[in-house]
C-alpha positions, -999 to 999 in steps of 0.1 A, spaced: -266 -30 157 -294 -56 157 -308 -40 189 -310 -6 172 -326 -21 141 -353 -38 162 -359 -7 182 -365 13 150 -389 -14 137 -408 -12 170 -409 26 170 -422 26 134 -449 1 142 -460 19 174 -463 52 154 -485 34 129 -508 21 157 -510 56 173 -518 72 140 -550 53 138 -563 70 170 -556 39 191 -544 45 226 -518 20 239 -527 16 276 -503 -12 286 -477 -25 262 -467 -54 285 -503 -69 285 -512 -57 251 -541 -34 262 -555 -10 236 -583 15 237 -601 30 206 -622 62 209 -657 57 197 -693 65 205 -717 41 222 -753 51 230 -744 88 222 -716 88 247 -679 91 240 -662 59 253 -633 37 245 -635 3 228 -612 -19 248 -591 -49 235 -565 -70 252 -540 -93 236 -554 -127 233 -591 -116 229 -604 -127 195 -622 -94 188 -633 -61 204 -662 -71 227 -659 -45 255 -660 -8 261 -656 15 290 -663 51 298 -633 74 295 -630 80 332 -634 43 342 -606 24 325 -601 -14 322 -619 -22 355 -651 -6 342 -653 -27 310 -688 -36 298 -699 -60 271 -708 -41 238 -737 -64 232 -755 -82 260 -762 -111 236 -724 -117 233 -716 -149 251 -680 -151 241 -658 -160 211 -683 -183 194 -709 -155 192 -712 -140 157 -732 -108 148 -742 -93 115 -747 -58 130 -723 -40 152 -738 -18 180 -712 10 176 -694 31 151 -657 39 151 -649 76 151 -621 83 126 
């Protein structure tokens, strides 16, 4: 009974995530992609469990191995920006 209850909670939460437009690429590693536009090109913002924020993107045909830093000034978690170089498509 507890297993079924946990499965329902997980299913509900996954549906909430998917309803935002997020793509779950790998549930085991916590890899998520978010459709957006960077430099007038449709790409995916890419986030992996453990990363403090979304810092990377990749072209739709490239995947995780093609990740690029959103902002070349970004040197890691300590870097703070006032302006984001992308807009999220809703």
